[in-house]
N, C-alpha and C positions, 0 to 999 in steps of 0.2 A: 504490501499500500503505498503510495506514493503524497505523504503530508507534506511535504515542504511548502513551508508562508513565506510566501511574498512581498512584498510590499512597491507600493503600483503611487509617485509619486505627483503631484497633480498641482500646477503652476497658473492664474488668475493675472487679467489682468484689473484695471482698476475700476474695466465697467463688465467684470467678472465671466470676461471669455477666457476661456481655457487656452492659453497659448504654451503649458508645455504641460503632457501626459508619459509618461515612464511605457513602454509594454503599447503599441495602442503596433494596432494592424496597417505598412503604407495602404488599405483603401481605403481608413479614415481620419477625414479630419477627430483636431484634438477635444476641441468638440464632442463628435461622435461617439467617440472614442469613451470618454466621459459618463455620454447622458446612460448605454449600454450597459458600463456601470453602476452607473447609478439608481435604476431601471431592477440589474439585478443579482445589486448587491452592496445595497443601501445601507448596511448595520454597519458591515465593512468600514466604512467612510468616515472619517477622524477628522473636523478643519484646522487647523494649525494656527498662528497668528505668519503673517504679511504678507497673504492671502497666498497659502500656501494649502497642501490636504493633502489628506495619502485614503489607499484602502491596505487595509491588512487582508490577503488572500492566499488556499492553497493556491497550489502552481496550477492541477488538474484546475481545478471549477478556472483559473485564467487560461487553458488552455481552453477549454471550451464551450467561453464566451468571445471569444477567439476565431473560433471555424465556425459560431451561428451568428454570428455578424459577418460577416463574410462573405461568408458559403464554401465557406469551403470545407477538404473534406468532405 
């Protein structure tokens, strides 16, 4: 069983747009990837200071979200 947890870092512009987010599939914009994660795993999100946030998720979940959101696999 793969229970490896990863942290996905998010950076926001002052207007609320996502300007940087890790683990993002190439087919998605930063905002689209944030929306996927927020829809499927909002309880894993933690806001941080200075326009930042993070999702703490299992690697298997992130891989599944990538496949679902890009139609890969």
